[in-house]
C-alpha positions in Angstrom: 37.0 8.6 -23.5 34.2 10.6 -21.8 31.5 8.5 -23.4 33.1 5.3 -22.2 33.2 6.7 -18.7 29.6 7.8 -18.8 28.5 4.5 -20.2 30.3 2.6 -17.4 28.8 4.8 -14.7 25.3 4.4 -16.2 25.8 0.6 -16.2 27.0 0.6 -12.6 24.1 2.7 -11.5 21.6 0.5 -13.3 23.1 -2.6 -11.8 22.9 -1.3 -8.2 19.3 0.0 -8.5 17.6 -3.1 -7.1 20.0 -3.4 -4.2 19.1 -0.1 -2.5 17.3 -0.9 0.8 13.8 0.5 1.2 13.5 3.1 3.9 10.8 3.0 6.6 9.3 6.2 5.2 9.0 4.8 1.7 7.4 1.6 3.1 5.0 3.6 5.2 4.1 5.8 2.2 3.5 2.6 0.1 1.3 1.1 2.8 -0.9 4.2 3.2 -3.4 3.3 0.3 -3.6 -0.3 1.6 -4.4 1.0 5.1 -7.1 3.4 3.7 -8.8 0.5 1.9 -8.7 -1.7 5.0 -10.3 1.1 7.1 -13.0 1.6 4.5 -13.7 -2.1 4.3 -13.9 -2.3 8.1 -16.4 0.6 8.1 -18.5 -1.1 5.5 -18.4 -4.4 7.3 -19.5 -2.7 10.6 -22.3 -0.9 8.8 -23.6 -4.1 7.2 -23.5 -5.9 10.5 -25.4 -3.1 12.2 -28.0 -3.2 9.5 -28.3 -6.9 9.8 -28.7 -6.6 13.6 -31.4 -4.0 13.1 -33.3 -6.2 10.6 -33.1 -9.1 13.0 -34.5 -6.9 15.8 -37.3 -5.7 13.6 -38.2 -9.3 12.6 -38.4 -10.4 16.2 -40.7 -7.6 17.3 
């Protein structure tokens, strides 16, 4: 009897697992790596643009 009850509880928990709403904190924690990559990409883009501008200025001189 105990095993039947535990099996039913496990099945119910597994069935409801995908219906749990995602919290704001979990979403923010998941977005942190993405934001770090975006910041790094932005910094690289700015550095490349600055280098291109310097090269252009040196060519015109």
